[in-house]
N, C-alpha and C positions, 0 to 999 in steps of 0.2 A: 729740711721745713720742721719747726718743735713740733711733737709728739701733743696731741691733745691732752686738756690733766679734767682727770675725772672727779671732783671731790665730794667725803661723803661727810654728811652733816646727819646731826639729830642730838637731840638732848642727851644729856649722861646712861651711861649706862642702859646703852639698848642696841650694844654688839658692834660699835662700830670700827674700833682694833680688830674684832677677830675677821670681820668681815675684809679688812685688809690683809691680813695674817693670811683666810682662808684663800682668795683669790693670787696673793702674792708665793703661794705655797707649794711645796714638792708634792702634794694630793694630784693637783691641776696639773701642774708640770708645764707652767705656762710662762715660766719665767728662767732664765739660763745664766746659770752661774758664771762666771768668766772670771779668769785668775786675776787676782786683785782688786775685783769688787765688792763691792757691799753697798747694801742700802740701808739710809735711816728709818727707823721705826715709822716715820708718818709718810714716807714716799714710796711706791712700789713700780717699778718698769714693767708694764702687761703686754704680752701681746697673747693675741686670739681670732682667731682667724685668719691671719695672717694681718691685723690690724693693729698695731700700738699705740697703746696712749700710757701717760701718768697717772696713777691711782693717790690719791691724797687722803690720810687722816684728818680730821679735824678735833679737837676737844668738845666735850660736852658744852652744848652753848644754852645760855641763860640771856636772855634778852632785856633784862631789867636785873644788871649786877649791883649786887647790894656789897660789893668789896672790890679794891686796886686789881686784885689778882682777877677777879670775876670777869670786869671792866678789859683788862689786856686780853682774856679768853674770847671774850664778843670779839674784840679787833681784830684778833687772829683767825676768828672763823670768817670775817665780813672779807676779810683780805681772800683768803682760799673760796672764798666764793664770787668775788670779783674777777679772781684770775681764772675760773674753771669755766670751759666749754659745755661741759654737763654736772648736773649737781645730784647725786644721790643723796636723798632724803627719809634717813630711815628711822622707823617707829620698831615698837616693840610689841608684839602681837597679845602676849601675857597680861599688857595692861591695857591695853585698850586704847581709844585716844582720849590723852588726856590734855589740860588746856595751856599747855607750852607747847604743845606738837600743834593746835592749831595756828598759837601764834608764830610759829616759825613757820607755818604754810601759806600764813597771810605775808610773810615777810619774804619768800620766796617767790610768790607769785609776781612780787614788784620788779623781781630782778630781769624777767624775760630770756632765761637761762631755761634750755631743756632741764625737765624734772624727772626724774625715774624714782616713785612712792614705792620706798621696799618695807614691808612688814620682816622682821624678824623673829627670829626663836620660834617659827611652825616649823615643831617637832613630828605631827603628825596629823593626821588627816580632822580631826576633830578640830584642832587649832586655826587648820587651813580656812574652816567654814567663818571662823572668826572674822576673816580676814577683812569681809565685805562691809565691816563697819567705819573703814578709813575711806570711803567713798566720799564719804561726808565732809574730808577734805580738803575736798574740790580740784584735786592735782591728780585727776585721772586712775585708771586702772591700777591697784597694788599688788603687786608682786611677791607672791608669798615666799619667802625661804628659812632656810635654816644655816646659818653662818658656821655654826660650831660644828655641824653633820656636812655641810657640803651641800645641802638639798637647795634645788634650785637657783644655786650661783653660774650655773651653765645657760640658763634662761637668762640673767642679769644681764651676762656678760653680750648675748645676742642682744639684748636691747639697748647694751651702751654701743655698739660700736652700730648700728642701725641708726642713731641718734647723730653720732660723730660730725663735725664739718665735713664737708668733700675736700678735700687737698685741690687747691688752686694750681693749674695747668698752666698758669702764666710765671713767669719768674722773672719778677722784678731789677731791673739794673744786676743781671749779672756779672757785669763784668766788675763790681765791688766787689772786693776782697774783704769779707766779716770777719775781725779778730776779738775774740772775748778775752778778757782779764777776769780770772777767776783764782780763788784762793782762801786762805783762812780769813778772820777779821785781823785788823792793823798788820797784814805783811806789806803794805804800803801799795797798795793798788792805785786808788787816786792817786797818789803822787808819781806812781809809775805814769797816769796817762797824761797828768800833766806837764812831767818832764818828755815826753813824747812829740806832747804838743807846743813845747816851748812857751807854755802861758798856764795861769789859775783858772782852769774850765771847771772843777770840778773840788768841792770841799774837800779839805784835807784835814784832819782831828786827830789825835792820840786816842779818842775814843773808841774801844770796838764797835762795829757796827752804824758809822757815820751813815754809810751809802745805804740807801732801802731798795733802792731801784736801779733795775740797768740803765743805763745811762748809754744813749749813741750819741758817738761823737765821728763826724767825716772829717777825714785827714785825705792831702793828696800827698803821696809819698815818690817822687821821683816819677810822676807820670800814673801811677798808679792808684785810682778810688779805693781808698780803707774806708771800711767804716768799724770805729775802735768803740768797743761792748764794755763800759767798765760796771760792775757787779758788786751786789752786797755781799760779806765776806760768807761761807758756808759751814757753820758751827760745827764742832764737833759734834757726835751722836750723845746726847744726854745732857746736852748745854744750848739745848734753843731756848734762847731768854722768851721770857713773857713778853706781851705784846708785836705790835705787827711785824718785827725782825725774826718772828720763827718762820715765819712763811716765806721770807725775800730766799731763802734757798731754792722755792720754786721756780722765782726768778732767774738765780744764778742757774741752774740747769737747765733756764729755757734758752738762756744766753750760749748757753755751751750748745744746744741743738741748732741754733741759727748760723753758728760760726763756723768758718771753714778753717781755720786757722786757731787755737787756744794758748796764749799765757801763760800759762803754771806757776802764781808768785809764791816763792817761798822765803821763808825768815831765815837769814844767815846764823842769827843770834840764838837759832832755837833747831834742835836735832829735827828734820824731816817726820813729822807725825802720821800717826796711822791714820790720822782724816787728811792728811794729804793726799797718803796711798789712796784714799777712797776715792776723793775727788781726782784724782789722776786715772782711776779705773773707770769711773763715769767716763770721760774722755775718751778711752780708751773702747769702752762699752759703745759709742755714739760715731765712733771710725772718726775721730777729728784730728787734724794736725796738730800735734803741741811743740812747743819750745818753755824749757822748764825756766824760768829764773830768780835766781838765788839774789834777793835782795837784802839792802843793809851790808853788804860787804864791807861797808866803812869802818862797821863797828867790830868784825873780828880781829882781835888784837894779832892773833898768831896764822898770818895769809898761807896756813897750809893747805893749798887748793889742788895738790894732788891726794893728800887723805881725805878731802872733802867732798873731792868728785868722786873718788870709790866709795865712803857712803852712802851720795847720793843714785849711784848705779847701784848699791845693793838694796836699797829700797825702793827703785825703780828697777827693779830686775825683770818683770813682765812689759818694760818699754825702753829696752837697750834701743831703739832707734832713736830716743828724744833727745836732741841737743840739749846742752846745759849753760847756760850765761850765766857769770856772775857780774852784780850790777851796784850801782848806788843810787837809787831813785833822787835821792835828798839830794846830792852833789853833782848830779849828772855823770857818773863815773860810767863809761861804756854802754851806757843807754843807746848811744847811737848804732850799737851793734845789732839791738834788738829786730828794728825795722829790715834790714836786709837778710838777717836770717830767717824772719817769717816770710818775705817773700821767695826766699829759697825752696821752703816748707810749702808755700803756696804753690809755686810750679812743679813742683816734685808729686805735687798731688792731680796735677792738671795733666801729668807723662803718661802716653801712653805707650806700649812695646808692642811691638809686631809680634804676630801669633808662630811664627817661625823662630827668632831669637827664644819664646817663650818655653817652645816646644824642647829645643835643644837644651836649654838649662836644665828643664825636668828630666830629660833623659841621662842627660849626664849624672843627675840627681838618684836616680834609678839605679846607677851601674855602680853608684860608689855607696849604696847604702841601702840591703834587703829590705822590699816590701813587706808588711805587714801582713799577718795571716791570721785566721781562724779556723782551728781544725784543720782540714783539708784543704779549705778555701784561701787563696790569696788573692790580696787586691791588685787588680791590673791599673794602670794608668793610660788610657787610649790617646788623648792628648788635652792639651788646657788652652786657655785662649783669654785675656782680659774684654772682659765685656763693659767695665764701666769706668770714668775717670772720677774722680772729687765725692767718693774715696776710690781710691784704687780696687778694682773687684776683680778677681781672676776666678774663672769656673773649670773645672777639672774634670772631665767625663771619665767616670771609671768603670770596672763592671760588676761592685756591689758598694752603695756608699756606707755601709755600713761598717764595712771594714777598715774603712780612715780611723786611725790611732791618733789622739791629741798630739803625741809626741812627734808622730810624724809629719802631721800639720806644720807643726811647728818648724821641722826640717825643712821642709820645701818651703815655707815662707823664710826663713832664713836662706837658702839660697836664692831664692828671688830677689831677695833684699842685697847679696853680696855681687849679685852679676846687676843689678837695675838702680840700686840707690833707694829712690822713695826715702830721704831724708826725714825724719820729724812725721811719719805717717803710718800706722797701722793699715793692715790689708785687711781686705772681705776675702776670705778663700771658700768656694762654693763648691761642693762636691756632688755631683749627679751620675746616679746610676744610668748607663748609657741606655739611652731610647726616653730619657725624661726632656721634657723641654727648659731653655733657659728663661 
């Protein structure tokens, strides 16, 4: 299920970026860093009280832009508002209510979206008393915070999760395999979609950013119902352009969240970039199946696939389980290998391993490698079981979950993978102190 999206909206210099950085930062410790993962400045994945959502920063909003740049900013913010499930309207207590605040409030009331009115820069009790002025905006009770100092941000997060939509308990068409096609602009995602469908279903153009929306296309592959999701290119950090394409990244990340398997498309004519790794890291963080597709292989003069594959593996060392295919979407070369590989990854994602077999492998792993310890206390693993599929999730019951070290967790994952496969899929490994419930 897609993470809900919460957009921060307001005029310039009210502290929107400061608020995003505060909520996403280490002082609150609500965002976990994973190997190979990075987040663009405008986005942060947030977890609070075991509820996850994506927080989006927006540029300062001008409702009557006087320049092309300002018009582009206005379009950006409007798209972010349309995509959001909840809107944080941020105002500055030191400035009081200004005309542009009233205009933005009028616009937001027409959206029918839940709105949280937040007065920022409330650094002391005297300023807190002035927050009452913002009642005149007609958006309910204003919440007083100081994004810079972290004051009131916990209360803000509590209010957000209280307003988030309740996840649907009904799964629509669970038999449909959802496959998202993602990557940087102009790597050939739409051309790949057309090649998979054997028809011109989406616009193909050499101009980066041609596709702005996530496009859903049904496909029947050997009796398996498939939903192919083409997405806008995810631009590298610092290069998100003016206009609506800036927030097309939101839709691409939502497509990843919706998918079971993700095709990460790379350009064979360019070395794998840091942004490619950022996208791969997001796919891993979302615990999605992955197939790496190196497109434009026809343009590589020296077809040294062994060396190229070695380079890809070095870049994607945090996901050694990902299969890599070399194709030319333009000429249809090796495209026929993609869907069989995707189906294999999907079936592996649905695999369930008997508990007895899991514990046999775990006991062998324990016997081959000393368990970690902290001081005189050593980790003990009592037993393990697979609790979920799609994604594969394993729970280990131990004497003290705090004793598990990242390197030993990776060691156990490798042992499980060697024994049971799960090609193209990351695992969720959960360690619980004995007595805790699942």
